[in-house]
C-alpha positions in Angstrom: 132.4 -99.8 5.8 134.1 -96.6 6.7 137.0 -96.6 9.3 138.6 -93.4 10.7 141.3 -93.0 13.2 141.8 -90.1 15.8 145.2 -88.5 15.9 145.7 -86.8 19.1 147.2 -83.4 19.3 147.3 -80.6 21.6 145.1 -78.4 19.5 141.9 -80.4 19.3 140.0 -81.8 22.6 138.2 -85.2 22.5 135.0 -83.3 22.3 136.0 -81.3 19.3 136.9 -84.6 17.5 133.6 -86.1 18.1 131.6 -83.0 17.3 133.6 -83.0 13.9 133.1 -86.6 13.4 129.4 -86.6 14.0 129.2 -83.6 11.5 130.9 -85.5 8.9 128.8 -88.6 9.6 125.5 -86.7 9.3 126.5 -85.2 6.0 127.6 -88.4 4.4 124.5 -90.3 5.6 122.3 -87.3 4.2 124.1 -87.7 0.9 123.6 -91.7 0.9 119.9 -91.4 1.7 120.0 -91.8 5.6 120.9 -95.4 5.7 120.8 -97.1 9.0 124.2 -97.4 10.7 126.3 -98.5 13.8 129.3 -97.1 15.5 131.9 -99.2 16.9 134.7 -97.6 19.1 137.8 -99.3 19.5 140.5 -98.0 21.9 144.0 -99.2 21.3 146.9 -98.0 23.6 150.2 -97.8 21.8 153.4 -96.6 23.3 156.2 -95.2 21.2 159.8 -95.6 22.3 162.3 -93.2 20.9 165.2 -95.0 22.3 165.6 -98.6 24.1 
């Protein structure tokens, strides 16, 4: 199992993230002999409070 987390910033778009993710996954799969895989996307909404 491989887990990754997207850390949002102002320089990378969501499309940039998924393009990079796909590139990395394809390279890893190639090195492992192209095993089957599945992808689960989980969205978590976290709000940070600086002061209460």
